[in-house]
C-alpha positions in Angstrom: -11.7 -30.0 7.1 -11.6 -26.6 8.3 -9.9 -24.3 6.0 -7.0 -22.5 7.8 -4.9 -19.8 6.1 -2.3 -17.5 7.5 -0.7 -14.2 6.8 2.7 -14.1 8.3 4.4 -10.7 8.0 7.8 -9.6 9.4 7.6 -6.3 11.4 9.9 -4.3 9.1 8.8 -0.7 10.0 6.5 -0.5 6.8 3.4 -2.5 5.4 4.2 -3.4 1.8 1.4 -3.2 -0.7 2.2 -6.7 -2.0 1.8 -8.0 1.6 -1.6 -6.2 1.9 -2.7 -8.0 -1.4 -1.8 -11.2 0.0 -3.5 -10.5 3.2 -6.8 -9.8 1.5 -6.5 -12.9 -0.9 -6.1 -15.0 2.1 -8.8 -13.1 4.0 -11.4 -13.6 1.2 -10.6 -17.1 0.7 -10.9 -18.0 4.4 -14.5 -16.2 4.4 -15.5 -18.1 1.2 -14.6 -21.2 2.7 -16.1 -20.8 6.2 -12.7 -21.0 7.4 -10.1 -19.3 9.7 -7.6 -16.5 9.0 -4.5 -16.5 11.3 -2.2 -13.7 11.8 1.4 -14.5 12.8 4.2 -12.1 13.2 7.6 -13.7 12.2 9.5 -11.8 14.8 12.7 -13.8 15.3 15.0 -11.2 13.8 15.5 -9.1 16.8 16.4 -6.2 14.7 13.0 -5.9 13.5 11.2 -6.9 16.7 9.6 -3.6 17.7 6.4 -3.2 19.4 5.4 -0.1 17.2 6.2 -2.1 14.1 3.6 -4.9 15.0 1.2 -2.1 15.8 1.8 -0.9 12.4 0.7 -4.2 10.8 -2.4 -4.3 12.9 -3.4 -0.9 11.9 -2.7 -1.3 8.4 -4.9 -4.6 8.4 -7.6 -2.7 10.3 -7.6 0.0 7.6 -8.0 -2.5 4.7 -10.9 -4.1 6.5 -9.3 -7.0 8.4 -10.2 -5.7 11.9 -8.8 -7.1 15.1 -11.0 -9.5 16.8 -12.0 -11.0 13.5 -9.1 -13.4 13.1 -7.0 -15.8 14.9 -3.9 -14.0 16.5 -1.7 -12.3 16.4 0.6 -14.9 17.2 4.5 -14.4 17.4 7.1 -16.7 15.8 9.5 -16.3 18.8 6.9 -17.8 21.0 7.3 -21.1 19.3 11.1 -21.5 19.5 11.0 -24.7 21.5 8.9 -26.3 18.9 11.4 -25.3 16.0 14.2 -26.8 18.1 12.3 -29.8 18.9 11.4 -30.4 15.2 15.2 -30.0 14.3 16.2 -32.8 16.9 13.6 -35.0 15.3 15.0 -34.6 11.9 18.6 -35.4 13.0 17.4 -38.3 15.2 15.5 -39.9 12.3 18.5 -39.5 10.0 16.6 -36.9 7.9 19.3 -34.4 8.9 23.0 -34.4 9.6 25.7 -32.1 11.1 28.1 -30.1 9.0 30.9 -27.7 9.9 32.0 -26.7 6.5 32.6 -23.0 6.0 31.9 -21.4 2.5 35.3 -21.3 1.9 35.8 -24.9 2.6 33.1 -25.7 0.0 34.7 -23.4 -2.6 38.2 -24.9 -2.1 36.8 -28.5 -2.9 34.4 -27.7 -5.8 36.6 -24.9 -7.3 33.5 -22.7 -7.9 31.9 -20.0 -5.8 28.5 -20.6 -7.4 28.1 -24.2 -6.9 26.0 -25.1 -3.8 27.0 -27.5 -0.9 28.5 -30.7 -2.2 27.2 -33.0 0.6 30.7 -33.5 2.0 29.5 -34.5 5.6 26.5 -36.6 4.5 27.9 -39.8 6.0 30.8 -38.6 8.2 28.9 -39.0 11.4 29.9 -35.7 12.5 27.8 -34.8 15.9 26.4 -31.6 17.5 28.7 -29.1 18.6 29.8 -25.3 18.5 29.7 -24.1 14.7 28.0 -27.5 13.6 25.1 -26.5 11.5 22.3 -28.9 10.8 21.5 -29.9 7.3 18.5 -31.5 5.8 19.6 -34.7 3.6 17.6 -34.0 0.5 16.7 -37.2 -1.3 19.1 -38.5 -4.1 16.5 -39.4 -6.6 13.2 -38.5 -7.9 11.6 -35.1 -7.7 9.4 -33.0 -5.5 6.0 -32.1 -7.1 4.4 -28.8 -5.9 0.6 -28.8 -6.4 -0.1 -25.2 -6.7 -3.8 -23.8 -7.4 -2.4 -21.0 -9.4 0.6 -22.5 -11.1 -0.3 -25.9 -11.7 2.4 -28.7 -10.8 5.8 -27.0 -10.8 8.3 -30.0 -10.5 11.7 -29.8 -9.1 14.4 -32.6 -9.3 15.7 -33.5 -6.0 19.3 -33.8 -7.1 19.2 -30.0 -8.0 18.2 -29.3 -4.4 21.2 -29.0 -2.0 21.3 -30.3 1.5 20.2 -26.9 3.0 20.8 -25.8 6.3 17.8 -26.0 9.0 19.6 -25.0 12.0 22.7 -22.7 12.6 25.9 -23.5 14.5 24.5 -21.9 17.5 21.6 -24.4 17.2 18.9 -21.8 16.4 16.7 -23.1 13.7 16.4 -21.3 10.3 13.5 -19.4 9.0 12.6 -22.3 6.6 12.2 -24.8 9.4 10.6 -22.1 11.6 8.1 -21.3 8.9 7.1 -25.1 8.5 6.9 -26.0 12.1 4.7 -22.7 12.9 2.3 -23.7 10.1 2.1 -27.5 11.2 1.4 -26.2 14.8 -1.3 -24.0 13.7 -3.0 -26.3 11.5 -2.6 -24.2 8.4 -4.1 -26.1 5.4 -3.5 -23.6 2.7 -0.5 -21.3 2.1 -1.3 -18.6 -0.1 1.6 -16.2 -0.6 3.9 -14.3 -3.2 5.5 -16.0 -6.1 9.0 -15.1 -4.7 8.7 -17.9 -1.9 8.0 -20.6 -4.7 11.7 -21.5 -5.0 11.7 -22.6 -1.2 8.5 -24.3 -1.5 10.0 -27.7 -2.5 12.3 -27.6 0.5 9.6 -26.6 2.8 7.2 -29.6 1.2 10.2 -31.9 1.9 10.4 -30.9 5.5 6.5 -31.5 5.9 6.9 -34.8 4.6 10.1 -35.8 6.7 8.0 -34.5 9.7 5.3 -36.9 9.0 2.5 -34.4 8.4 0.7 -33.9 4.8 1.8 -30.6 3.2 -0.7 -27.8 3.2 -2.3 -26.7 -0.4 0.0 -24.0 -2.3 -1.1 -21.1 -4.0 1.7 -18.5 -5.3 0.3 -15.5 -6.3 2.2 -13.2 -8.9 4.8 -10.9 -7.9 3.9 -7.2 -8.0 6.2 -5.1 -10.5 6.6 -1.4 -11.2 6.4 0.3 -14.6 9.9 -1.2 -15.5 8.7 -4.6 -14.7 10.9 -4.7 -11.8 9.7 -6.3 -8.6 8.5 -3.4 -6.2 11.2 -2.4 -3.9 11.0 -0.4 -0.6 14.4 1.1 -1.4 13.2 2.2 -5.0 9.4 2.4 -5.2 6.6 3.6 -3.1 5.3 0.6 -1.4 4.3 1.4 1.9 0.6 1.3 2.7 0.9 3.7 5.2 2.1 6.3 2.8 -0.9 6.0 0.6 -3.2 6.1 3.5 -1.5 9.4 4.8 -1.8 10.8 1.3 -5.4 10.3 1.2 -6.1 7.2 -0.5 -9.4 5.6 0.7 -9.4 2.1 2.0 -12.1 0.9 -0.2 -10.3 2.1 -3.4 -7.0 0.5 -2.1 -8.8 -2.8 -1.4 -10.3 -2.8 -4.8 -7.2 -2.0 -6.7 -5.0 -4.4 -4.9 -7.5 -7.4 -5.7 -7.0 -6.5 -9.3 -3.2 -7.2 -9.2 -3.6 -10.6 -10.9 -7.2 -11.0 -11.0 -10.3 -9.3 -12.5 -14.1 -9.5 -11.5 -16.6 -10.8 -14.1 -17.5 -8.4 -17.1 -15.9 -5.4 -18.4 -15.7 -3.5 -15.2 -13.1 -2.9 -12.4 -14.4 -0.8 -9.8 -17.1 -2.8 -8.1 -18.4 -3.3 -4.5 -16.4 -5.1 -2.1 -19.3 -7.5 -1.8 -18.9 -8.6 -5.4 -15.1 -9.2 -5.1 -15.8 -11.3 -2.0 -18.4 -13.4 -3.9 -16.3 -13.7 -7.3 -12.8 -14.0 -6.4 -11.4 -17.5 -7.1 -7.6 -18.4 -6.4 -7.6 -20.6 -9.4 -8.5 -17.7 -11.6 -5.7 -15.6 -10.6 -3.3 -15.0 -13.4 0.4 -16.1 -12.8 2.0 -13.6 -14.6 3.7 -10.5 -12.8 1.1 -7.9 -11.8 2.0 -4.2 -12.8 1.1 -1.9 -9.8 0.1 1.2 -11.6 0.0 4.2 -9.3 -1.6 6.5 -11.8 -4.3 3.9 -12.0 -4.8 3.6 -8.3 -5.1 7.4 -8.4 -7.7 7.4 -10.8 -9.6 4.7 -8.8 -9.2 6.9 -5.7 -10.7 9.8 -7.5 -13.8 7.7 -8.5 -14.3 6.3 -4.9 -14.0 9.9 -3.6 -16.7 11.2 -6.1 -18.9 8.3 -5.0 -19.1 9.5 -1.4 -22.1 11.3 -0.2 -21.0 14.8 0.5 -21.3 14.5 4.5 -18.9 11.5 4.2 -16.6 13.4 2.0 -16.5 16.3 4.5 -15.7 13.8 7.5 -13.0 12.1 5.4 -11.2 15.4 4.9 -11.2 16.3 8.4 -7.6 14.8 9.2 -6.0 17.0 6.5 -8.1 20.2 7.4 -7.0 19.8 11.0 -3.5 17.8 11.0 -4.7 15.0 13.3 -2.8 11.9 13.8 0.3 11.7 11.5 -1.3 14.1 9.0 0.9 17.2 8.5 -1.1 20.4 9.8 -2.6 22.6 7.3 -0.9 26.3 6.5 -3.8 27.9 8.4 -4.5 28.1 12.3 -7.1 26.0 14.1 -9.1 29.2 14.7 -8.9 30.5 11.1 -10.9 27.4 9.8 -14.3 28.0 9.0 -16.4 24.6 9.0 -19.3 26.3 7.2 -17.2 27.8 4.5 -15.7 24.4 3.9 -19.1 22.7 3.9 -20.2 25.2 1.1 -17.4 24.3 -1.4 -17.0 20.8 -0.4 -19.2 19.5 -3.3 -17.0 21.4 -5.7 -13.7 20.3 -4.3 -15.1 16.6 -4.2 -15.2 16.6 -8.1 -11.8 17.9 -8.6 -9.5 16.0 -6.1 -8.0 12.5 -6.6 -6.5 12.0 -3.0 -7.7 13.7 0.1 -4.6 15.4 0.7 -5.2 17.6 -2.1 -8.1 19.2 -0.3 -5.7 21.6 1.6 -4.4 23.4 -1.7 -7.8 23.7 -3.1 -9.4 25.4 -0.1 -6.6 27.1 1.8 -7.6 30.5 0.2 -10.6 30.4 2.3 -8.7 30.2 5.5 -5.7 32.4 5.3 -5.3 36.0 5.9 -3.9 36.4 2.3 -3.5 33.6 -0.3 -0.4 31.7 -1.1 1.1 33.1 -4.1 2.4 30.7 -6.6 5.1 33.0 -8.2 5.2 31.2 -11.6 1.5 31.5 -11.8 1.7 35.2 -11.0 4.4 35.8 -13.5 2.6 34.0 -16.2 -0.8 35.6 -15.6 0.0 39.2 -14.6 0.9 40.7 -17.9 0.2 44.0 -19.6 -3.2 45.2 -18.9 -3.8 43.2 -15.9 -3.6 46.1 -13.5 -6.4 48.0 -15.3 -8.5 44.7 -15.5 -8.2 44.5 -11.7 -9.2 48.1 -11.2 -12.3 47.6 -13.4 -13.2 44.2 -11.6 -12.9 46.0 -8.0 -15.2 48.8 -9.5 -17.7 46.4 -11.1 -17.7 44.1 -7.9 -18.2 47.0 -5.5 -21.2 48.1 -7.1 -22.8 44.7 -7.2 -26.2 44.5 -5.2 -26.2 40.6 -4.9 -22.9 38.9 -4.2 -23.6 35.5 -5.7 -21.8 33.3 -8.2 -24.1 34.1 -11.1 -24.1 37.9 -10.6 -20.1 37.7 -10.2 -19.7 35.7 -13.3 -21.8 37.9 -15.6 -20.3 41.0 -14.1 -16.7 40.1 -14.8 -17.9 38.8 -18.4 -18.8 42.3 -19.0 -15.6 43.7 -17.9 -13.8 41.6 -20.1 -16.0 42.4 -23.1 -15.4 45.9 -22.8 -11.8 45.0 -23.3 -12.4 42.4 -26.0 -11.6 39.6 -23.7 -13.2 36.1 -23.3 -14.1 35.2 -19.9 -11.2 32.7 -19.4 -8.5 35.6 -20.0 -10.6 38.0 -17.8 -10.9 35.7 -14.8 -7.4 34.4 -14.9 -5.9 37.5 -13.0 -8.7 37.7 -10.6 -8.2 34.0 -9.6 -4.5 34.4 -9.1 -5.2 37.6 -7.0 -7.7 35.9 -4.9 -6.6 32.2 -4.7 -2.8 32.5 -5.5 -3.1 30.0 -8.3 -4.3 29.6 -11.8 -6.2 26.2 -11.2 -8.7 25.4 -8.3 -12.2 25.5 -7.4 -14.9 27.2 -9.7 -13.9 30.8 -9.2 -17.2 32.7 -9.0 -18.6 29.9 -6.3 -15.4 30.6 -4.4 -15.7 34.3 -4.5 -19.3 33.9 -3.1 -18.3 31.9 -0.2 -15.0 34.1 0.4 -17.3 37.2 0.5 -17.2 40.9 -0.8 -14.9 42.2 1.8 -12.2 39.6 1.5 -12.3 39.3 -2.2 -12.0 43.2 -3.0 -9.3 43.2 -0.2 -7.1 40.7 -2.0 -7.9 42.1 -5.6 -6.6 45.7 -4.4 -3.5 44.0 -2.8 -2.5 42.4 -6.0 -3.1 45.5 -8.0 -0.9 47.4 -5.6 1.9 44.8 -6.3 1.6 45.5 -10.0 2.4 49.3 -9.4 
């Protein structure tokens, strides 16, 4: 048997990190088994059926390493509508489904409760198809449905607690529950690896598989992804869009690595591992069924490690979208002609050790490419205190006299300026840093001054001094 797994997202306008985690798990499992990964776009909701949203899914999969051409599809659920209707008709003709025209109000009036499910009123009344007649599946009266799950064991559901659920609406269109089953049958899916939130629907789907005469797939429900309050990640409340992380400057490798740790861990006391190790060691039956905490702070730390591990040339290339404002990245505060590639290359190794996401490169190097620095007023107020004007005067005089404009000479010179005032280097360099870069933190000061050059450095210190008059 050839293993066939599927990833079946809805085009919702954003790609959920939880969906990305499921896609990767399906992808790895298929590769481990020599099987096939199928991409199916569940597009039957017309309000969500936009070409650009489907393209967003394909682009997001590309980014995390599931590239176009390496999987089967994409298929579209809407293209299989005829099979959905045919399956509904077979279930009705075989007596496994029946028509019902009850409204929610009808059920509540009979049961006296708004919380009780459907009461089976039309099970044996022989109502035929017609406008407003929904088709309901006839759930077995006795026994239990056992779901064999690679992660959760054998969850068991008593059939008497499963109501006769709707499989086709009053207008004849099949509901998602049936469409999903029929699509999986049509595509020969052998393993359904998906989020835990779908587990309550699984006994219903398994009953449909059996009623349609096909052996159900092997199930694996991976843990739900939650936030710091242990609430399920929500696009209305949490930062869940994969695209947002990509545009902020997270590396695909870091994201893939971190997502695979949501419910699973590689061997040994390690978390940051090569993708080849994850592909080799991942096992579905080792996934922890408990909710998985998506810790953005931890992901950020992961990303910083991945950035620092890049060869400098690759780091320079990776920063280009933020330095040039290409694609969907916001343009930097400098004009294109102001950017100096050689200057950036000179400070790139210094910046690489200090940023956690690539978008931070802009605030670290903008002082190099702007005519004057962007002054952080809070930093200015905190730093430019009594004595700062005189200190800047002394710094200008000392720097003007320097024969060699290099980091070491700049450092020793400013140390001497501070020593004459009884100041340590940290206190001495703070006003100079704010005058030149506009901030109190950033790249190493003296290496930055070396790249900025004598004339621009002195011009900025003098301008800051005049502001203190």
